[in-house]
N, C-alpha and C positions, 0 to 999 in steps of 0.2 A: 438451953431451950429446946434444941432438937431432940435431945434424949427423952425429955419429958413428954414432948409432943408425940414422938413415936410410940412411946408406951401407952399413952392415952388413945391415940389413933387405933392401935391394935386392939385395945380393950373395946373400944366403941364398935369396930367391925365385928369382933367376936360376939358381943352381947346382942347386936342387931341380928346377926345370922342365927344365933340360938333362938331368939324370939320368934323369928320367921319360920324356923324349923318346927318349933312347938305348935304354932298355929296351923301351918299347912300340913302337918302330919296328923292333925286331928287331936292333939293333946291339950289344946286350949281353944275356947269358944271364940276368942278374938285376940288379935296381936296387941300386946301392951308395949308399944314402942315409944309413946310420948315421953315417958320419963327418961328413956335413954337419950332422946334428942335434947331434952331439956337440961339433963345433967352435963351434956357435952356441947352445949350451944357455943361456948367460948372457943371451940376448936375451929369454928367457922366465922369468927368475929373479924372485923376489919383490922383490929390490932394484931390478931394472930397472923393474918395474911401479910400484914406489913412486916412483922417479925421474920416470917419465912422468907420473904423477898429480900430483906436485909441480909439474912444468912446466905442466900444465893449469890447476892452481890459480893459477899466477902470471901466466897469459895472460888479459888483460882480456875482459870480455864482449863488448865492441865488436869484437874481433878474431875474428869468427865462423868464418872459413876456417881460421885457425890452431888454434882450439880443436877444430873438427871433425877436422883433420888428426891432432892429438895423440890425440883419442879413438879414432881408427882404429888408431893404433899400440898404445894400451892394449888395445883389443879383440884385436888380433893377438897380443900378448904373453900375454894371459890364455888365449886359445884354445890357443896353443902350450904353455902350462904345462899345461893339461888334457890335451892329446895326449901330453905327455911323461910324465904319470902312467900312461898305458896303453900306452906304445910298446912295451914288451917283450911284453905280451900280444898287441898287434896283430901283432907280428912272429911270435909263436908260432902264432897262428891262420893267418897267411898261409903259413907253412912247412908246417903240417899240411895245408892244402888243396893246396899245391904237390906234396906227396908222395903225396897219397891217390890210389888207383886204384879202378876198378870193373871187374867182368867183364861184358862185354856181347857176346853173339853170338859166343862163342869168341875174344874179343879182350880184352886188358888195356888199358884206357884210362885216361889221367890224369883226374882230377876235372874240370879245366878243359876238356879235350877233350870230355868227356861232356856238359858244360853246354849245348853248342850242338846236340846231337843231336836233341832233341825238335822243333826247328824243321824239320827235314827228314824226320821219321819220319811216314809217311802212316797207319800203323795206330794207332788210338786206344788200344788195350790195351797195345801196346808202348810208347807214350808214357807211359802211366801206370806201367808196370813200370819204366821207365827213371827216371822222376821218384822213384819209391820207392827205387831204388838210390842216387840222388843224395842223397835225404833221409837215408839211413843215414850218409852221410859228414858231412852238415851237422850231424846230431845228435851226431856225435863230437866236435865243438868247442863244443857248447852250453854246457858248464860254463865254458869259457874266455870265451865271449862274455858269460855272465851275470856273471862276475867282472869283466870289462871295464866293463860297464854300471854295476856297483856302484861301481867306482873313479871313474868319471866323475861319478856322482852325489856321492860323497864329496868330490871335488875342487871341484865346484860349491859345495857347502856351505861349504868352507873359504874360498872367495873372498867370498861375499856373504851367508852365514848363511842362504840360502834355497835353493830347488831349482834344478836344471839349467834348467828352463823359465824361471824368473824371471831367471836369470843371462843367458841368451841373449836374452831380451826386452829387457833393459837394454843389452847389448853391441850388439845390432842396432837398437835403437830400434823394435822391432816388437811388435805386439799379437797374439801367435800364438793366443791363446784367442778373440779377436774373429774372426780369420781362420778358425778352425775353425767358429765359429758360422755364418759366411757360407757355408762350403763344405757344412755340413750342409744349408742351404737350397738350394745349387747341386745337391747330389745329389738332393734331393726333386723339384726343378723338372725335371730331365732324366731321371728314372727311367722314366716311361712310354715315352717315344720311344726311349730306349736299349734297353729290353727288347724292344721291337717289332723294332728293326733287328738286335739281336743274335740273336733267334730266327730271323731269316732267314739271316744270314751264317754262323752256326755250322754248320748242316747243309751249306750250300753249300761252304764253304771249309775246314772241319775234319772233316766227316763225323759230327758229333755234335749231339744236341739240346741246347737250353739246360738242360733238366732234368738231363742226365747229364754236362755239360761240367765239366772240372776245370782247375785251374791248369796241368796238363800240356798242354792243348790250345791255349794262348794263342799260343805261339811258332809253331805250325804254322798256326793261324788267320791269322796276319799274314804268312806266307811269300809267298803269291799268285804262284807262279812263272809263271802264264799271262800276267803283265804284263812279264816280263823283256825280251821282244823289242822293247818300245817304248823301252827305256832301254839302248842299247848301251854297253858299257864304253868304247869308243874315243871316244864323244862327250862323256864326262864333263867333261874339261877344257875342251873347246870351249864347252859349255853354260855353264860357270862364266865363262869370259872373255866370252862374248856377252852374258850376263845383266848383268854389271857394265859392259860397254861401253854398254849401253843407258842406264845411270845416269851415263855419262860418266867412268867409271873405267877406266883402261888397266892391267889386272892384270898384263899381261906386262911392264910397265915398273916394277912395284913391287919395288924392290930389297930392301925390308925383309920381304917374304913369300917364303919358299922352299917350293915344293911338292915334297914327298918322295913320289914314286910308284914308287920302286925296289922290286923284288920281293926279299923276304928271308924265309927259312923261318919265322923266329920273330916276324915282324911281326904285330901284333894286327889282326884282320879289320875292325874298325870304323875309319873315318876319325877323325882327332882333330887338335886344334889345340894346339900347345905354344908359349906365349910365352916364349922364352928370354930376351929383354930387350925390355921394352915401351918405345917402339914400334919398336925398331930391328932386332930379329931375331925374326920369327915363323915357326914351321914349321907348315905345313899338310900333313897326312899322309894319303895314300890307302892303304887296305889292300888285301889280295889279291883282294877281290871278293865281293859279296853280291847280285848281281842287280840288280833295280830299287831295292833299299834303298840302294845306293850313293849315289843322287841325293839323297834327303832327308838322309842322314847327312852327305854331303860338303858340301851347301849349309849345313846347320846349322853345321858347324865353320868354313865359309867366313864365315859371319856373325860368329863369334867372331874369326876372323883379322883381318877388316876393321876391326872395332871396336878391337882392340888396335893394329893397324898405323896407324890415324888418331888414336889417343890422343896428346894434346899432351904433348910432353916437358917442357913448362914447369910441368906439374902436380907437386905434391908426389908423391914415389913411392908414398906410401900411397893416393893417389887413382888411381894407375894399377894397382896390384896388389891392393887390398883395397877392400871396400865391399859394396854391394848387388849381388849376383851375378844377381838377377832382371833387372838392366839388360842385361848381356851375353847372358843367355838370351833376352831379347826380340829382340835383333838376330839371334840364331841361328834362332829360330822364324820371324822375318819371311822369312828366305831359304828355310827349310825348307818352309814352307807355300806357296811358289810352286807346289808340286806339286798344290795344290787349285785352281789358277787355270786355267780352261778355255783362255783365250787364250794364256797362257804355254806351256802344254802343246803347243798347235797351232804357235806360232811357233818355239819352241825345239826341239821334238822331232818335229814332224809328226804328233802324237798327236791325231787328229781325233774319234774316237768314244771319248771318255774319260769319259763319264758314270758307267759302272759302277765304273771305277778311283777316281774322285773321291768317289763315294758311299761306297765301301769304306774309302778312306783317311780320310774324315771320321768314320766310325764308329770306326776305330782311334784317332783323335785324341780322341774323346769317351771311349773306354775308358781312354786314357792319363789324361785329366783326372780321371775318376772314381776311378781307382785311386790317384792321387796325393792326391786329396782325402781319401780313407779313410786313406792312409798318414799324412797330417799330423794328422788327428783322433787316430789312434792314438798318434802320437809326442807330441802335446800331453798326452794322458792319461798316457802312460807316463813322461814326464819331469817331470810334476807329481806323480809318485809315487803315483798313484791305483790302480795296477793290481797291487799286491802279490799274487803268487800266481795272478793271472788274466790275465796279459799275453798268453800264447799263445792263450787262448780268445778274448779280445777282438780280437786281430789277425785271427784266422780269421773271426770274425763280421763285423767291419767290411769286410774285403776281399771276402768272399763276397757280402755285401749290395750293395757298390758295383760290383764287377765282373760279378756274377751268374754266376760260375763258382765251383765249390767250392775254397776254400783250406783247408788245415789249419794247424796250429800250428808246423810244422817251421821256417819261415823267420822267425819273429816277431822273432828277435834278428839274424839275418843281413841282413834287408831293412830295415836302418836306416842312415841317413846322419847322421854327426855334424853338429851345428849347424843342423838343420831345413832342409836343402837342398831338401827337397820343397816348401817354401814359395816358394822362388825360382822353381821351375818353374811353379807355379800362378799366382803374381802376373805372371810373364812371359807366360803364356798370355792373361791378361786384358789386360795392357798391349798385346801384339801385336795382338790383335783390334781394339782401339780405334784404335791407330795405323795399322793397315792401312786401316781405313775412312776415316781422316783423309787418308792419302795418296791414296786413290781420289777423294775429294771435292775434293781440291786439285789433283791433277795428272792426273786421269783414271783410268779403269779399268785402263789399261796403265801404271800409275805407275812400274813397273819399266823402262819405256823412256823415262823423263823425266830429262833432265840436271838440271832444277831439283829433282827429288826426290832425286837423287844428291847435290846440293850441301847439301840440308837434312840428309840422313843423315850426311855427312861433318861438318857442324857439330855434330851430336849425338854422333858417335863422338869427336870432339875433346875432349869433356867426360870421357872415360874412365869412371871409377867415382865421379866427384865427387859425384853426386846419386843419390838413391834413385829407384826406379821411380815412386813416387808423386809425388815432387817434379818429376821430369822430365816426367811426363804432364801436370802441372799447368802447367809452363812452356810446353809445346806448345799447351796450351789444350784438353786432353782432359777435364779434370775429374777426379773421383776414379776409381780403378780399380774396374770393375764386374763382378762375377761374374754379375749378371743379364744384362748385355750379352753376356757369353761364352756363357751358357747359351742365350740366344735364338739367337745365331749358330750354335752347335753343333747345336741342334735343327732349324734350318732346313736345315743341310747334310746331316743324316742322315734327313730327311723321306723316307719311302719312296715312290718313284715307280714306278707300274706301267706 
């Protein structure tokens, strides 16, 4: 039973990833995934879950790796079952948003086109007006989202007789409530310094004060077109190749990574990574262009691509496709945050006077961490079913307090990721900060130019998703993941220098 299940599990993951790649790369008008789920629905059936649990019970305690592998398949099947309970609602919400339009400056725009407009809109009042129009569309699907959430909670109760939070804590082996407590302390520790730097960059980069700033201003705040000239589009692939050459990796010889940089009208603007078959067919996709933002986004996805491409094919497929996604996000952040490295910017891009850029980027990184900390605290309370009738107000309160710009209730159901994915980003931020310091101490401040560092990374990438972020950090010798460490680094990076 296990052999057949693993084969079909692998085929399902590969087919789904291929379909999403074709759609997001602009080669298909819409993703055709319904038949993939329909043909594989028995993978998520109660009988399949019972069979997997029987296999686990029959596997001796001494066979730790086998037991962990089967537990991964059980988690995959249960999560797939939950998703199946809301698949029709998810499709209805997606179809509604795909068909929705707004009128803006004598134009009729699709909802998805309009989502990107606040990033380039210099006038603060127009940004607010635009967000209000978008909010009207979002509220149009609020009842559907509320029903979807209710069904997820009901499905969780069916599996373990407890709530969604308890189920995912069991499936992931994670203590989300403890993490929320740690993040509350993180928010407190970084509050004063964050407010100081935000009070400075908001008027400079978004033309608004911290007292008047709203959710509508964040995209424009982070646009920073004055830095585009230092990050020419034509250098992107060269920088990618040169960075990995320094680590001893010849990316141009990696037959299992295909870089898709072909222009297509429907291609999504953000770079992304699509693992079609791990480790043999990884697609690294470059979008149509977003100025300097292309560099951190592409390097982030390159971190994912290298991780998947170096994953050992000797691992059980469940250790290649599923597990603790904080691990792969760590490799992505490690590459992305090279843009905070003064020496890397000088050597790769000839960007010598980069202090303002690095300080601003560090402020955005702190904003990201604080926003996701608030999101996770909200999700823990929501999925513990503590927010009946108050979820919208609590979302607005937590996000406003953390980001220090005004949020309202509009996105309290849309701004949710199934399965507590926000926890993966946050734990990856902590892991990456400690790992980067370790690489510097062992291989020098220019660790990204060390072949020995590259060999170490390949050894770690080889383990795929076999280990959790916490266990991998312990194996390296980093100790426990520390949000105190992360807070201290972030506060030093955003320290205002006159």
